[in-house]
C-alpha positions as a Markdown table, in Angstrom:
| # | Residue | x | y | z |
|---|---|---|---|---|
| 1 | Leu | 12.7 | 24.0 | 34.8 |
| 2 | Val | 13.2 | 27.0 | 32.6 |
| 3 | His | 10.3 | 29.2 | 32.1 |
| 4 | Ser | 8.1 | 28.8 | 34.7 |
| 5 | Phe | 4.5 | 28.0 | 33.6 |
| 6 | Phe | 1.7 | 30.4 | 34.0 |
| 7 | Asp | -1.4 | 29.1 | 32.4 |
| 8 | Ser | -3.1 | 28.3 | 35.9 |
| 9 | Arg | -2.1 | 28.4 | 39.5 |
| 10 | Ile | 0.4 | 25.7 | 40.5 |
| 11 | Ser | -1.4 | 22.9 | 42.5 |
| 12 | Ala | -0.4 | 21.5 | 45.8 |
| 13 | Thr | 0.6 | 18.2 | 44.2 |
| 14 | Met | 3.0 | 19.8 | 41.8 |
| 15 | Leu | 4.6 | 22.0 | 44.5 |
| 16 | Ala | 5.1 | 18.5 | 46.6 |
| 17 | Glu | 6.3 | 17.0 | 43.3 |
| 18 | Leu | 9.0 | 19.8 | 42.7 |
| 19 | Lys | 10.2 | 19.9 | 46.2 |
| 20 | Gln | 10.5 | 15.8 | 46.5 |
| 21 | Arg | 12.7 | 15.9 | 43.2 |
| 22 | Asp | 14.6 | 18.9 | 44.2 |
| 23 | Val | 13.8 | 20.7 | 41.0 |
| 24 | Phe | 15.0 | 24.1 | 40.5 |
| 25 | Val | 12.9 | 26.7 | 38.6 |
| 26 | Ile | 13.9 | 29.6 | 36.5 |
| 27 | Pro | 10.9 | 31.7 | 35.8 |
| 28 | Thr | 12.2 | 34.3 | 33.6 |
| 29 | Met | 9.6 | 36.6 | 34.6 |
| 30 | Thr | 11.5 | 39.7 | 32.7 |
| 31 | Val | 10.8 | 38.7 | 29.3 |
| 32 | Tyr | 7.1 | 38.0 | 30.2 |
| 33 | Glu | 6.8 | 41.3 | 32.2 |
| 34 | Ala | 8.2 | 42.9 | 29.1 |
| 35 | Ala | 5.2 | 41.1 | 27.0 |
| 36 | Val | 2.6 | 42.3 | 29.4 |
| 37 | Arg | 3.4 | 45.5 | 31.3 |
| 38 | Gly | 6.7 | 46.4 | 29.7 |
| 39 | Ser | 7.0 | 49.1 | 32.3 |
| 40 | Ser | 10.1 | 47.8 | 34.4 |
| 41 | Ala | 12.8 | 48.6 | 32.1 |
| 42 | Gln | 11.3 | 52.1 | 30.9 |
| 43 | Gln | 11.1 | 53.0 | 34.9 |
| 44 | Ile | 14.7 | 52.0 | 35.4 |
| 45 | Leu | 15.9 | 54.2 | 32.3 |
| 46 | Leu | 13.7 | 57.3 | 33.5 |
| 47 | Gln | 15.1 | 56.7 | 37.1 |
| 48 | Tyr | 18.9 | 56.4 | 35.8 |
| 49 | Pro | 19.2 | 58.6 | 32.8 |
| 50 | Asp | 22.9 | 58.2 | 32.8 |
| 51 | Leu | 23.0 | 54.6 | 32.3 |
| 52 | Ser | 25.6 | 53.7 | 29.5 |
| 53 | Leu | 23.4 | 51.6 | 27.2 |
| 54 | Ser | 23.7 | 51.7 | 23.5 |
| 55 | Gln | 21.1 | 52.7 | 21.2 |
| 56 | Ala | 20.6 | 49.1 | 20.5 |
| 57 | Ala | 20.3 | 48.3 | 24.2 |
| 58 | Lys | 17.5 | 50.8 | 24.6 |
| 59 | Ala | 15.9 | 49.8 | 21.3 |
| 60 | Ala | 15.7 | 46.1 | 22.7 |
| 61 | Leu | 14.5 | 47.3 | 26.0 |
| 62 | Ala | 11.6 | 49.1 | 24.2 |
| 63 | Gly | 10.9 | 46.3 | 21.9 |
| 64 | Ala | 8.0 | 44.7 | 23.7 |
| 65 | Lys | 5.2 | 47.6 | 22.9 |
| 66 | Asn | 2.1 | 45.5 | 22.5 |
| 67 | Pro | 0.9 | 42.7 | 25.3 |
| 68 | Arg | 1.3 | 39.5 | 24.0 |
| 69 | Ile | 0.2 | 37.6 | 27.2 |
| 70 | Pro | -3.0 | 38.4 | 29.2 |
| 71 | Ala | -2.4 | 40.3 | 32.4 |
| 72 | His | -4.0 | 37.4 | 34.6 |
| 73 | Leu | -1.7 | 35.0 | 33.1 |
| 74 | Tyr | 1.4 | 37.5 | 34.2 |
| 75 | Gln | -0.2 | 37.4 | 37.5 |
| 76 | Asn | -0.3 | 33.6 | 37.8 |
| 77 | Leu | 3.6 | 33.5 | 37.1 |
| 78 | Ile | 4.0 | 35.9 | 40.1 |
| 79 | Asp | 1.8 | 34.0 | 42.3 |
| 80 | Asn | 3.6 | 30.5 | 41.2 |
| 81 | Ser | 7.0 | 32.0 | 41.8 |
| 82 | Arg | 5.8 | 32.9 | 45.3 |
| 83 | Ala | 4.3 | 29.7 | 46.0 |
| 84 | Met | 7.3 | 27.8 | 44.9 |
| 85 | His | 9.6 | 30.1 | 47.1 |
| 86 | Gln | 7.5 | 29.7 | 50.0 |
| 87 | Ala | 7.4 | 25.9 | 49.5 |
| 88 | Gly | 11.2 | 26.1 | 49.5 |
| 89 | Ile | 11.8 | 25.2 | 45.8 |
| 90 | Arg | 14.9 | 26.8 | 44.3 |
| 91 | Leu | 14.2 | 29.6 | 42.1 |
| 92 | Leu | 17.0 | 31.0 | 39.9 |
| 93 | Ala | 17.3 | 34.0 | 38.1 |
| 94 | Gly | 17.2 | 34.2 | 34.4 |
| 95 | Thr | 16.1 | 36.6 | 31.8 |
| 96 | Asp | 15.8 | 34.9 | 28.4 |
| 97 | Ala | 17.8 | 38.1 | 26.8 |
| 98 | Pro | 17.7 | 39.1 | 24.2 |
| 99 | Asn | 14.1 | 38.5 | 23.6 |
| 100 | Ala | 12.0 | 41.7 | 22.9 |
| 101 | Gly | 11.8 | 44.0 | 25.8 |
| 102 | Thr | 15.2 | 42.4 | 27.3 |
| 103 | Tyr | 18.8 | 43.1 | 27.4 |
| 104 | His | 21.8 | 41.4 | 28.6 |
| 105 | Gly | 22.8 | 43.1 | 31.9 |
| 106 | Leu | 20.2 | 45.6 | 32.6 |
| 107 | Ser | 17.4 | 42.7 | 32.5 |
| 108 | Met | 18.9 | 40.8 | 35.1 |
| 109 | Val | 18.4 | 43.7 | 37.6 |
| 110 | Leu | 14.9 | 43.7 | 36.6 |
| 111 | Glu | 14.7 | 39.8 | 37.3 |
| 112 | Val | 16.2 | 40.6 | 40.7 |
| 113 | Ala | 13.5 | 43.2 | 41.0 |
| 114 | Leu | 10.6 | 40.9 | 40.1 |
| 115 | Leu | 11.8 | 38.0 | 42.1 |
| 116 | Gln | 11.5 | 40.5 | 45.1 |
| 117 | Glu | 7.9 | 41.4 | 43.6 |
| 118 | Ala | 7.2 | 37.6 | 43.9 |
| 119 | Gly | 8.2 | 37.5 | 47.7 |
| 120 | Leu | 12.0 | 37.0 | 47.6 |
| 121 | Thr | 13.9 | 39.3 | 49.9 |
| 122 | Phe | 16.7 | 41.4 | 48.0 |
| 123 | Phe | 19.3 | 38.9 | 49.5 |
| 124 | Asp | 17.2 | 35.7 | 48.3 |
| 125 | Ala | 17.0 | 37.3 | 44.8 |
| 126 | Leu | 20.4 | 38.3 | 44.6 |
| 127 | His | 21.2 | 34.7 | 45.8 |
| 128 | Ala | 19.1 | 33.3 | 43.0 |
| 129 | Ala | 21.2 | 35.6 | 40.4 |
| 130 | Thr | 24.7 | 34.6 | 41.9 |
| 131 | Ala | 25.5 | 31.4 | 44.3 |
| 132 | Ala | 22.4 | 29.4 | 43.4 |
| 133 | Pro | 23.0 | 29.0 | 39.7 |
| 134 | Ala | 26.6 | 28.2 | 40.3 |
| 135 | Lys | 25.7 | 25.4 | 42.7 |
| 136 | Ala | 22.6 | 24.4 | 40.5 |
| 137 | Phe | 24.3 | 23.7 | 37.6 |
| 138 | Asp | 27.6 | 22.3 | 39.4 |
| 139 | Leu | 29.8 | 25.1 | 38.1 |
| 140 | Pro | 33.3 | 24.6 | 39.7 |
| 141 | Gln | 35.1 | 27.6 | 41.2 |
| 142 | Arg | 32.1 | 30.0 | 41.0 |
| 143 | Gly | 29.4 | 31.1 | 43.3 |
| 144 | Arg | 31.1 | 32.5 | 46.4 |
| 145 | Ile | 34.4 | 34.4 | 47.3 |
| 146 | Ala | 36.6 | 31.7 | 48.4 |
| 147 | Val | 40.3 | 30.8 | 47.8 |
| 148 | Gly | 40.7 | 29.1 | 44.4 |
| 149 | Tyr | 37.7 | 30.5 | 43.2 |
| 150 | Arg | 37.1 | 32.5 | 40.1 |
| 151 | Ala | 37.7 | 36.1 | 40.8 |
| 152 | Asp | 34.2 | 37.2 | 39.3 |
| 153 | Phe | 32.2 | 39.5 | 41.7 |
| 154 | Leu | 30.3 | 42.4 | 42.2 |
| 155 | Leu | 31.1 | 45.3 | 44.6 |
| 156 | Leu | 27.8 | 47.0 | 45.9 |
| 157 | Pro | 27.8 | 50.5 | 47.7 |
| 158 | Ala | 24.2 | 49.5 | 49.0 |
| 159 | Leu | 22.6 | 46.6 | 49.6 |
| 160 | Ser | 18.6 | 46.9 | 49.8 |
| 161 | Gln | 16.9 | 46.9 | 46.5 |
| 162 | Ala | 17.6 | 45.6 | 43.0 |
| 163 | Thr | 18.6 | 49.0 | 41.5 |
| 164 | Asp | 21.6 | 49.0 | 43.8 |
| 165 | Leu | 23.1 | 46.6 | 41.4 |
| 166 | Leu | 23.3 | 49.4 | 38.9 |
| 167 | Gln | 26.0 | 51.3 | 41.1 |
| 168 | Ala | 28.0 | 47.8 | 41.2 |
| 169 | Lys | 31.4 | 47.5 | 40.3 |
| 170 | Val | 32.0 | 44.2 | 38.4 |
| 171 | Tyr | 35.2 | 42.1 | 38.4 |
| 172 | Lys | 35.9 | 39.4 | 35.9 |
| 173 | Asn | 39.1 | 37.4 | 36.5 |
| 174 | Gly | 40.1 | 39.8 | 38.8 |
| 175 | Trp | 39.9 | 42.6 | 36.9 |
| 176 | Ala | 37.3 | 45.6 | 36.9 |
| 177 | Val | 35.2 | 45.8 | 33.9 |
| 178 | Lys | 34.5 | 49.4 | 32.8 |
| 179 | Leu | 32.6 | 50.7 | 30.0 |
| 180 | Ser | 34.8 | 53.7 | 29.7 |
| 181 | Lys | 38.3 | 53.4 | 27.9 |
| 182 | Ser | 40.4 | 53.8 | 31.1 |
| 183 | Pro | 42.8 | 50.9 | 31.8 |
| 184 | Pro | 41.3 | 48.3 | 33.9 |
| 185 | Gln | 42.1 | 48.2 | 37.8 |
| 186 | Arg | 43.3 | 44.6 | 39.1 |
| 187 | Ala | 42.2 | 43.1 | 42.3 |
| 188 | Ala | 44.3 | 41.0 | 44.5 |
| 189 | Val | 44.2 | 37.8 | 42.7 |
| 190 | Ser | 46.2 | 35.1 | 41.1 |
| 191 | Ala | 45.7 | 33.7 | 37.4 |
| 192 | Gly | 42.0 | 35.1 | 37.6 |
| 193 | Ala | 41.4 | 33.2 | 40.8 |
| 194 | Leu | 41.4 | 34.4 | 44.5 |
| 195 | Ala | 44.7 | 33.8 | 46.2 |
């Protein structure tokens, strides 16, 4: 299920059905948070003023100015996500960018933080954004660091909260991805896969 429901609290019957059928859910809390509170992106931008974001990115993140969803319904989304996680239902991270109040990249950091707000540990939320989607969608050679897998990964200086992802070094096919114009640095890979 993509986009979790929030019109009411999840029932025990629904939890049991989702668990029995091994359904995964992508709550996409970021897009709803932007429509209700709209504060998470702004807090990160204020906390990290040196982020290399374009004017278009900043405008997109500021795009959800008026609440379009009542706050109590957003609380249902948090509570439902928490209940699904506690019931052992797989939650995956997704943002629905580029809707108003979201932007590719930064919104995934927010989604990890919101998954933590819903009760996932940082590592569970990070797993929901990395290896869990690769497994759920049966994506070959992705989702973990292993011989023969694609060399797409993050290097993090610290691992405790979602904003640590803002300090990550990103590698795609073994090449460091940089916003600057300096030449990319190559990791020890063979043809874009770990050797």
